[in-house]
C-alpha positions in Angstrom: 181.1 133.4 15.4 182.3 136.0 18.0 182.8 138.9 15.4 179.4 138.4 13.9 178.2 141.0 15.6 180.9 144.3 15.2 180.8 143.0 11.4 177.0 143.9 11.6 177.8 147.2 12.6 181.4 148.4 11.5 181.9 152.1 9.8 184.8 151.0 8.3 186.9 148.7 6.4 189.3 147.7 3.8 188.3 148.3 0.3 188.8 145.3 -1.8 189.2 147.2 -4.6 191.8 149.8 -3.5 194.9 149.8 -1.1 192.8 152.4 1.8 189.6 152.0 4.2 186.3 153.0 3.3 183.8 154.4 5.0 180.8 152.2 4.7 176.9 153.7 4.1 173.0 152.0 4.7 171.3 152.3 1.8 167.9 153.9 3.5 170.9 156.3 5.0 172.3 157.4 1.4 168.4 157.9 0.1 167.8 160.1 2.8 171.2 162.4 2.7 170.5 162.4 -1.0 167.1 163.5 -0.6 167.9 166.3 1.7 171.3 167.6 -0.1 168.4 168.3 -3.9 168.7 164.4 -5.5 165.5 162.4 -6.4 165.5 159.1 -6.2 164.5 157.8 -9.7 165.5 153.9 -9.2 167.1 151.3 -6.6 168.6 147.4 -6.8 170.1 144.6 -5.8 173.4 143.4 -7.8 174.4 140.2 -6.4 171.6 138.2 -5.8 172.8 135.0 -6.4 175.4 133.8 -4.2 175.7 130.6 -6.6 176.9 130.8 -9.8 176.2 127.7 -12.4 180.1 126.6 -14.1 179.7 126.3 -17.7 179.8 122.7 -19.2 181.8 124.0 -22.0 183.0 127.3 -23.5 180.5 127.8 -25.9 177.6 127.7 -22.9 179.7 130.6 -21.6 178.6 133.1 -22.8 174.7 131.7 -23.5 174.8 131.2 -19.5 176.1 134.7 -18.9 173.1 135.5 -21.2 170.6 134.3 -18.3 172.5 135.4 -16.1 172.7 138.9 -16.3 168.4 138.6 -17.7 168.0 136.8 -13.9 170.2 138.8 -11.6 168.1 142.2 -13.7 164.5 140.2 -12.6 166.3 139.7 -9.0 167.3 142.6 -8.2 164.4 144.6 -8.7 162.6 142.7 -6.5 161.9 141.8 -2.9 162.8 139.9 -0.2 166.2 139.4 -2.9 166.6 142.8 -2.9 166.9 143.2 0.8 169.4 140.1 0.2 172.1 141.9 -2.4 175.2 142.2 -1.9 175.5 145.3 -2.6 172.8 147.6 -3.8 173.1 150.6 -6.3 171.1 154.0 -6.2 170.2 155.8 -8.9 169.8 159.6 -8.3 169.0 162.5 -10.2 169.4 166.8 -9.1 165.9 168.0 -8.8 
């Protein structure tokens, strides 16, 4: 618990994909940076909005459950407050 304040404000951390540290950026910081460098923010979405994913009862149910989960994730990722509580944010920008 004592480390939580530090975790919320840290600027660097370990990557889960690469064997290196990465720099963390907030979505508002990146949106501002992109705008200042001639990009237009086309859309932004929350990714991984749900923190619980049901397990399929059988392998045959897995694809249907995945399809439904993808639809639900898209809907949630585009709406507040789910977008703000998502694990990741995707910004889509284009050069003006």
